[in-house]
Every structure is written in structure tokens, then in C-alpha cells.
C-alpha positions in Angstrom: -15.1 -6.0 36.7 -17.5 -8.4 34.5 -20.8 -6.9 33.5 -23.8 -7.9 35.1 -25.6 -9.8 32.7 -29.2 -10.3 31.9 -31.4 -13.0 29.8 -33.0 -12.2 26.8 -36.4 -12.0 28.6 -34.8 -9.8 31.4 -33.2 -7.2 29.1 -36.8 -6.7 27.3 -38.5 -6.3 30.7 -35.6 -4.1 31.8 -36.0 -2.3 28.7 -39.6 -1.7 29.4 -39.3 -1.0 33.1 -37.1 1.5 32.0 -39.1 3.1 29.8 -42.0 3.4 32.3 -39.2 4.8 34.8 -38.4 7.7 32.3 -42.3 8.0 31.4 -43.0 8.7 34.8 -40.3 11.1 35.6 -40.8 13.0 33.1 -44.7 13.2 33.7 -43.5 13.6 37.8 -45.5 10.7 38.4 -42.5 8.5 39.6 -43.1 9.6 43.3 -46.4 8.6 43.7 -45.9 4.8 44.7 -49.8 4.3 44.9 -50.3 5.2 41.8 -47.6 3.7 40.0 -46.2 0.6 41.9 -49.3 -1.8 41.0 -47.9 -1.1 37.5 -44.6 -1.2 38.0 -45.2 -4.6 39.6 -47.4 -6.3 36.4 -44.9 -5.2 34.2 -41.8 -7.2 36.2 -41.8 -8.9 39.5 -38.1 -10.2 38.7 -36.0 -8.3 41.3 -32.9 -8.7 39.3 -34.4 -7.0 36.5 -36.0 -4.3 39.0 -32.3 -4.2 40.2 -30.9 -3.9 37.0 -32.4 -0.7 36.3 -32.1 0.5 39.3 -28.5 0.4 39.3 -28.4 2.6 36.1 -30.2 5.0 38.4 -27.7 4.9 41.0 -25.2 5.2 38.9 -26.5 8.6 37.2 -27.2 10.0 41.1 -23.4 9.0 41.7 -22.0 11.4 38.9 -25.1 13.7 38.0 -25.6 16.9 39.3 -27.0 17.5 42.4 -29.9 18.3 40.6 -30.4 15.0 38.8 -29.9 13.0 42.3 -32.5 14.9 43.5 -34.8 14.2 40.5 -33.9 10.8 40.5 -34.8 10.2 44.2 -38.8 9.2 43.6 -37.4 6.5 41.0 -35.3 5.1 43.3 -37.8 5.2 46.1 -40.7 3.3 43.6 -37.6 1.2 42.3 -37.0 -0.2 45.5 -40.5 -0.5 46.8 -41.3 -2.9 44.0 -38.5 -5.1 45.7 -35.4 -4.4 43.4 -32.2 -6.4 44.4 -30.3 -3.9 46.0 -26.8 -6.2 45.5 -27.5 -6.5 41.8 -28.1 -2.7 41.7 -24.5 -2.0 43.3 -23.3 -4.4 40.8 -24.5 -2.1 38.0 -23.7 0.7 39.3 -19.9 -0.2 40.5 -19.9 -1.8 37.1 -21.0 1.5 35.3 -18.8 3.4 37.3 -15.5 1.0 36.0 -16.6 1.3 32.7 -16.3 5.2 32.9 -13.3 5.2 34.7 -11.4 3.0 32.3 -12.8 5.3 29.3 -11.4 8.5 30.9 -8.3 6.8 31.4 -7.5 5.3 27.9 -8.9 8.7 26.8 -5.7 10.5 28.4 
């Protein structure tokens, strides 16, 4: 499965969005859409970038413990509210999952 790629500008935006999501989650603010959504949209309105970040979060939800799934829910909702591309998110999560499966099978 090929890795979903971003260009340099998109990678930079994705890194900034990821840092913002991590900060909001650490501060417990990711679920406050009314507060965080305008700032997120100012940072990026690129649906592919937002979808790529959403894919990272979806992957963590899929493979993580129940507590991580619950704590990630506000971040998922915020990225979706900002217009993240769901197909891109699914592709990124699937690619990450395939990488984890490949690395587990080569480790055996």
C-alpha cells in the first residue's frame, strides 16, 4: 500500500495542526469547537492536510487502549468540523495500520 503523500507546504501545515491538536488535547480544550475551530481554520483550510492529521488520530484510536480512544474523540470531532477529508483520513489510517502489521510480521 503506497503512503499517502503531502507536498512540503502541506507537511508543514500538518505539523502545525498536529502540534495544535496535541496542545489542545493536553489542555483539555479540543472538544470546545466554538473556541478552537476558528483558530484551526486559520491555521489550515486544506481538507487533505486536515484529513492527514485526522488519519493519524484515527490510527491511534484503532490501535490504542479504550482510554486513548475516549480522550481522542474531541480531537476527531474538531478535525471533522474543520472539514477534514474523510477519504484521506481513512487512507492514512489504513497505511499506518499496514506499516504496523508489516513491521510485526518481519519481527517474527
